[in-house]
N, C-alpha and C positions, 0 to 999 in steps of 0.2 A: 504494500500500500504506500510505503514511503516513496518508492520510485515513481508512482503515479503523481504524487504531490510535487516531486522535483520536476517532472515533465510539465505538469500544469503550470508551475511557477515560470518555467522557461517560456512556454507558449504565451502566457499572459504578458510577460515583460516584452517579448519580441513583438507581439501584436500591438502593444501600446507604443513602443518605440517606432514601429513601422508607420503608424498613423493610418489615416483614411486615404484611400486612393482618390485621385482626381475624378475618375469616372465611376464612382461608387453609385450603386443603385439607391433608390429611396429607402428600401428596407435596411441596407447597410448603414445609411446615414442616421436613421432612427435608432437603430441598435447602438451605434457609436455614441450618439447623444445620450442615450439612456444608461449605457453600461461602460462607456469608454473614458470616464473622467478619472483623474488622478486619484481621487478618494476611493473609487470603486476598485481600481487596480491595486492600491495599497491594501485595501481590505482583503482582496483575494490572496495577495502575497502573505499577509499576516495569518490568514487561515491556513495556508500551506505550511508556514513556520510552526503553527500550533500543532500540526499533524506530522511533524518529522523533518521538515527541511531546516537545515542549520543556517545560522547567519553567515557562516563561512561559505556555504554553497550559494547564497544570494550574492555576496560580494564577488565571488569567483565568476558568477554569470556576468555581472557588470563588467569585470575585467576582460572576460572572453569576448563580449560584444565590442568593447573598445579596441581590442588587439588582435583577435583571431581573424584569419583570412576568410573563413566561411561566413562571416558577418559583414564582409566588405560592402556588399550591395545595400545592406541595411544601413550602414553608416553614411552612405551617399544620399540617403533620402532627405527631403526638405524638412528641417527642424528635428530630425531624429536624435541628434546628439543633445539637443536642449531637453527633449523629453526624457532621455536617459539620465541626464544630470538631475532633473526634477525627482525621479525615482530614487536616485542615489542619495540625494539630500534627505529624503524621507526616512531612509534606512541607515544613514550614517550618523545622524545626530542622536545623542542620548535622549531617552525618553525622560521627561520630568514627571516626578511623582508629586501629587498634591498631598500636602500634609493634612492629616485628619486631626481635628481638634476635639478633645474629649468634652 
């Protein structure tokens, strides 16, 4: 099951970084508007982390997208590196815990 969550996380990140194509159908545009926001993508990645994906696997995926030759066409996309940086910022900064007052 853990492998499924790793693959799901990879597909989710690649889909978000790739963005919506210029000749997308109306159905694709509606689904992208409904499910393609940064908040939804982060929620899906956090769900995968909860079910076995390590933080190291998430950061290694970001590095693979930036450096690996199999993602070269993905990096050439319009705005793709900015979207990747947005996701990286969400998962690189430490989470602040709210103090609970008695």
